[in-house]
Short mmCIF file of the C-alpha atoms (twelve columns), coordinates in Angstrom:
data_MODEL
# 
_entry.id   MODEL 
# 
loop_
_atom_site.group_PDB 
_atom_site.id 
_atom_site.type_symbol 
_atom_site.label_atom_id 
_atom_site.label_alt_id 
_atom_site.label_comp_id 
_atom_site.label_asym_id 
_atom_site.label_seq_id 
_atom_site.Cartn_x 
_atom_site.Cartn_y 
_atom_site.Cartn_z 
_atom_site.pdbx_PDB_model_num 
ATOM 1   C CA . UNK A 1   27.463 16.203  -6.057  1 
ATOM 2   C CA . UNK A 2   26.651 13.029  -7.502  1 
ATOM 3   C CA . UNK A 3   26.887 11.737  -4.230  1 
ATOM 4   C CA . UNK A 4   23.680 13.621  -2.411  1 
ATOM 5   C CA . UNK A 5   22.001 11.978  -5.109  1 
ATOM 6   C CA . UNK A 6   22.147 8.104   -2.567  1 
ATOM 7   C CA . UNK A 7   20.781 10.439  0.221   1 
ATOM 8   C CA . UNK A 8   17.588 11.671  -1.533  1 
ATOM 9   C CA . UNK A 9   17.332 7.908   -2.896  1 
ATOM 10  C CA . UNK A 10  17.554 8.723   -6.400  1 
ATOM 11  C CA . UNK A 11  17.551 6.465   -8.757  1 
ATOM 12  C CA . UNK A 12  20.172 8.099   -11.360 1 
ATOM 13  C CA . UNK A 13  22.009 10.833  -12.079 1 
ATOM 14  C CA . UNK A 14  22.623 13.142  -15.134 1 
ATOM 15  C CA . UNK A 15  26.332 15.022  -15.315 1 
ATOM 16  C CA . UNK A 16  26.093 17.957  -17.701 1 
ATOM 17  C CA . UNK A 17  26.931 18.277  -20.649 1 
ATOM 18  C CA . UNK A 18  24.015 16.127  -21.967 1 
ATOM 19  C CA . UNK A 19  24.179 12.768  -23.855 1 
ATOM 20  C CA . UNK A 20  21.625 11.129  -26.059 1 
ATOM 21  C CA . UNK A 21  22.963 7.233   -24.409 1 
ATOM 22  C CA . UNK A 22  23.159 8.997   -21.438 1 
ATOM 23  C CA . UNK A 23  19.796 10.395  -21.108 1 
ATOM 24  C CA . UNK A 24  18.447 6.804   -21.981 1 
ATOM 25  C CA . UNK A 25  20.868 4.676   -20.385 1 
ATOM 26  C CA . UNK A 26  18.999 7.162   -17.158 1 
ATOM 27  C CA . UNK A 27  14.847 6.869   -18.805 1 
ATOM 28  C CA . UNK A 28  15.285 2.007   -18.970 1 
ATOM 29  C CA . UNK A 29  16.335 2.374   -15.314 1 
ATOM 30  C CA . UNK A 30  14.068 4.325   -13.831 1 
ATOM 31  C CA . UNK A 31  11.746 2.312   -16.658 1 
ATOM 32  C CA . UNK A 32  13.233 -0.548  -14.991 1 
ATOM 33  C CA . UNK A 33  13.063 0.191   -11.456 1 
ATOM 34  C CA . UNK A 34  9.564  0.779   -12.165 1 
ATOM 35  C CA . UNK A 35  8.024  -2.084  -13.701 1 
ATOM 36  C CA . UNK A 36  10.358 -3.435  -10.807 1 
ATOM 37  C CA . UNK A 37  7.934  -1.667  -8.239  1 
ATOM 38  C CA . UNK A 38  4.792  -3.078  -9.932  1 
ATOM 39  C CA . UNK A 39  4.819  -6.164  -9.160  1 
ATOM 40  C CA . UNK A 40  5.633  -5.492  -5.699  1 
ATOM 41  C CA . UNK A 41  1.570  -6.331  -5.646  1 
ATOM 42  C CA . UNK A 42  2.858  -9.899  -5.734  1 
ATOM 43  C CA . UNK A 43  2.333  -10.420 -2.124  1 
ATOM 44  C CA . UNK A 44  -1.702 -10.897 -0.834  1 
ATOM 45  C CA . UNK A 45  -2.433 -10.350 3.165   1 
ATOM 46  C CA . UNK A 46  -5.696 -12.471 3.089   1 
ATOM 47  C CA . UNK A 47  -6.369 -12.937 7.254   1 
ATOM 48  C CA . UNK A 48  -3.917 -12.626 10.494  1 
ATOM 49  C CA . UNK A 49  -2.473 -15.790 10.498  1 
ATOM 50  C CA . UNK A 50  -0.903 -15.880 6.423   1 
ATOM 51  C CA . UNK A 51  -0.540 -14.747 3.451   1 
ATOM 52  C CA . UNK A 52  -0.064 -15.758 0.402   1 
ATOM 53  C CA . UNK A 53  2.677  -14.847 -1.921  1 
ATOM 54  C CA . UNK A 54  3.545  -15.368 -5.599  1 
ATOM 55  C CA . UNK A 55  6.199  -18.153 -6.258  1 
ATOM 56  C CA . UNK A 56  6.944  -19.481 -9.581  1 
ATOM 57  C CA . UNK A 57  4.207  -18.790 -11.574 1 
ATOM 58  C CA . UNK A 58  1.561  -19.412 -8.526  1 
ATOM 59  C CA . UNK A 59  0.316  -18.792 -5.635  1 
ATOM 60  C CA . UNK A 60  1.502  -20.101 -2.148  1 
ATOM 61  C CA . UNK A 61  -0.129 -19.605 1.443   1 
ATOM 62  C CA . UNK A 62  2.570  -18.891 4.217   1 
ATOM 63  C CA . UNK A 63  0.591  -19.764 7.507   1 
ATOM 64  C CA . UNK A 64  2.890  -16.796 9.777   1 
ATOM 65  C CA . UNK A 65  3.340  -18.699 12.480  1 
ATOM 66  C CA . UNK A 66  5.390  -21.456 9.960   1 
ATOM 67  C CA . UNK A 67  7.704  -18.547 9.762   1 
ATOM 68  C CA . UNK A 68  10.931 -18.614 10.711  1 
ATOM 69  C CA . UNK A 69  12.627 -15.738 9.259   1 
ATOM 70  C CA . UNK A 70  13.292 -13.583 5.709   1 
ATOM 71  C CA . UNK A 71  16.154 -13.141 3.518   1 
ATOM 72  C CA . UNK A 72  17.101 -10.261 1.251   1 
ATOM 73  C CA . UNK A 73  18.560 -11.470 -2.526  1 
ATOM 74  C CA . UNK A 74  18.275 -9.077  -3.911  1 
ATOM 75  C CA . UNK A 75  15.397 -8.367  -5.701  1 
ATOM 76  C CA . UNK A 76  13.775 -11.439 -4.180  1 
ATOM 77  C CA . UNK A 77  13.205 -12.461 -0.814  1 
ATOM 78  C CA . UNK A 78  13.146 -15.771 0.515   1 
ATOM 79  C CA . UNK A 79  10.793 -17.800 3.199   1 
ATOM 80  C CA . UNK A 80  13.287 -19.010 5.277   1 
ATOM 81  C CA . UNK A 81  10.198 -22.490 6.729   1 
ATOM 82  C CA . UNK A 82  10.345 -24.208 9.689   1 
ATOM 83  C CA . UNK A 83  9.497  -27.502 8.279   1 
ATOM 84  C CA . UNK A 84  10.074 -26.728 4.443   1 
ATOM 85  C CA . UNK A 85  12.642 -25.343 2.112   1 
ATOM 86  C CA . UNK A 86  12.641 -20.943 1.419   1 
ATOM 87  C CA . UNK A 87  10.079 -19.953 -0.799  1 
ATOM 88  C CA . UNK A 88  11.303 -17.417 -3.043  1 
ATOM 89  C CA . UNK A 89  9.742  -14.109 -4.432  1 
ATOM 90  C CA . UNK A 90  9.806  -10.961 -6.005  1 
ATOM 91  C CA . UNK A 91  9.713  -8.763  -3.580  1 
ATOM 92  C CA . UNK A 92  11.520 -6.423  -1.688  1 
ATOM 93  C CA . UNK A 93  12.536 -6.684  1.525   1 
ATOM 94  C CA . UNK A 94  11.355 -3.369  2.912   1 
ATOM 95  C CA . UNK A 95  7.617  -4.189  0.873   1 
ATOM 96  C CA . UNK A 96  7.499  -7.475  3.339   1 
ATOM 97  C CA . UNK A 97  8.620  -6.299  6.252   1 
ATOM 98  C CA . UNK A 98  5.159  -3.144  5.477   1 
ATOM 99  C CA . UNK A 99  2.926  -6.232  5.461   1 
ATOM 100 C CA . UNK A 100 4.206  -8.285  8.421   1 
ATOM 101 C CA . UNK A 101 2.623  -7.310  11.911  1 
ATOM 102 C CA . UNK A 102 4.770  -5.787  14.047  1 
ATOM 103 C CA . UNK A 103 4.442  -7.300  17.359  1 
ATOM 104 C CA . UNK A 104 5.938  -10.348 16.071  1 
ATOM 105 C CA . UNK A 105 8.144  -9.530  12.946  1 
ATOM 106 C CA . UNK A 106 10.990 -7.690  13.216  1 
ATOM 107 C CA . UNK A 107 13.833 -6.275  11.116  1 
ATOM 108 C CA . UNK A 108 17.059 -6.966  12.955  1 
ATOM 109 C CA . UNK A 109 19.025 -6.103  9.660   1 
ATOM 110 C CA . UNK A 110 18.916 -4.627  6.680   1 
ATOM 111 C CA . UNK A 111 19.003 -8.182  4.630   1 
ATOM 112 C CA . UNK A 112 16.838 -10.402 7.745   1 
ATOM 113 C CA . UNK A 113 13.901 -10.093 8.781   1 
ATOM 114 C CA . UNK A 114 13.394 -12.596 11.703  1 
ATOM 115 C CA . UNK A 115 9.638  -13.587 13.126  1 
ATOM 116 C CA . UNK A 116 10.774 -13.371 17.146  1 
ATOM 117 C CA . UNK A 117 8.228  -16.103 18.248  1 
ATOM 118 C CA . UNK A 118 11.279 -18.525 16.993  1 
ATOM 119 C CA . UNK A 119 13.971 -16.674 18.946  1 
ATOM 120 C CA . UNK A 120 15.399 -19.433 20.951  1 
ATOM 121 C CA . UNK A 121 19.305 -18.253 21.452  1 
ATOM 122 C CA . UNK A 122 21.268 -14.744 20.755  1 
ATOM 123 C CA . UNK A 123 24.991 -14.802 21.208  1 
ATOM 124 C CA . UNK A 124 27.050 -11.818 20.554  1 
ATOM 125 C CA . UNK A 125 24.923 -10.178 18.406  1 
ATOM 126 C CA . UNK A 126 23.155 -12.665 16.212  1 
ATOM 127 C CA . UNK A 127 19.746 -14.712 16.060  1 
ATOM 128 C CA . UNK A 128 20.796 -18.054 15.896  1 
ATOM 129 C CA . UNK A 129 18.146 -20.481 14.663  1 
ATOM 130 C CA . UNK A 130 20.223 -23.634 14.425  1 
ATOM 131 C CA . UNK A 131 24.197 -24.671 14.055  1 
ATOM 132 C CA . UNK A 132 23.870 -23.826 11.152  1 
ATOM 133 C CA . UNK A 133 21.447 -20.496 11.104  1 
ATOM 134 C CA . UNK A 134 23.738 -17.248 11.967  1 
ATOM 135 C CA . UNK A 135 21.629 -13.837 11.764  1 
ATOM 136 C CA . UNK A 136 23.303 -10.986 12.773  1 
ATOM 137 C CA . UNK A 137 22.249 -8.255  14.245  1 
ATOM 138 C CA . UNK A 138 22.902 -4.253  12.361  1 
ATOM 139 C CA . UNK A 139 23.868 -1.543  14.134  1 
ATOM 140 C CA . UNK A 140 21.234 0.140   13.286  1 
ATOM 141 C CA . UNK A 141 19.013 -2.265  14.693  1 
ATOM 142 C CA . UNK A 142 20.362 -3.146  17.657  1 
ATOM 143 C CA . UNK A 143 19.352 -0.357  19.732  1 
ATOM 144 C CA . UNK A 144 15.379 -1.640  19.251  1 
ATOM 145 C CA . UNK A 145 16.037 -5.722  19.441  1 
ATOM 146 C CA . UNK A 146 17.821 -4.848  22.477  1 
ATOM 147 C CA . UNK A 147 14.188 -2.872  23.678  1 
ATOM 148 C CA . UNK A 148 12.468 -5.683  22.715  1 
ATOM 149 C CA . UNK A 149 14.570 -8.494  24.524  1 
ATOM 150 C CA . UNK A 150 13.832 -5.470  27.852  1 
ATOM 151 C CA . UNK A 151 10.850 -6.128  27.873  1 
ATOM 152 C CA . UNK A 152 10.154 -9.830  26.819  1 
ATOM 153 C CA . UNK A 153 13.327 -11.702 28.053  1 
ATOM 154 C CA . UNK A 154 13.872 -11.916 31.603  1 
ATOM 155 C CA . UNK A 155 17.629 -11.053 31.753  1 
# 
């Protein structure tokens, strides 16, 4: 059944009878995926308090304490900073999540990682950074985020 390919993170699938066109399409899709994953090495963790990411053909140094949240945008991520414009880089959110210290950063939605030190207001299952920025807390992440709140905040 074709729906099972999603359960095993398959890149593509081919149904019988196999045509040359469908085979080439699947191969090209796998090749593109592989090339994108090879580019995922564009993040370099240098110290405990900063990281370097490749953005617009340059390496940009970002202090971890300056990160408000990180937002996924397809194959790219936007790193939203406290005082500067967002930095966009070609890396998957999961790869970034693995690079960040777990005690300071938490994934709260399939598209967002937040800097826990920057969380000031939580209202109706969302994190509010300012009047324009609301980060939803996904159902999949509610329990882990609630455990953080219980451990950290006085309620």
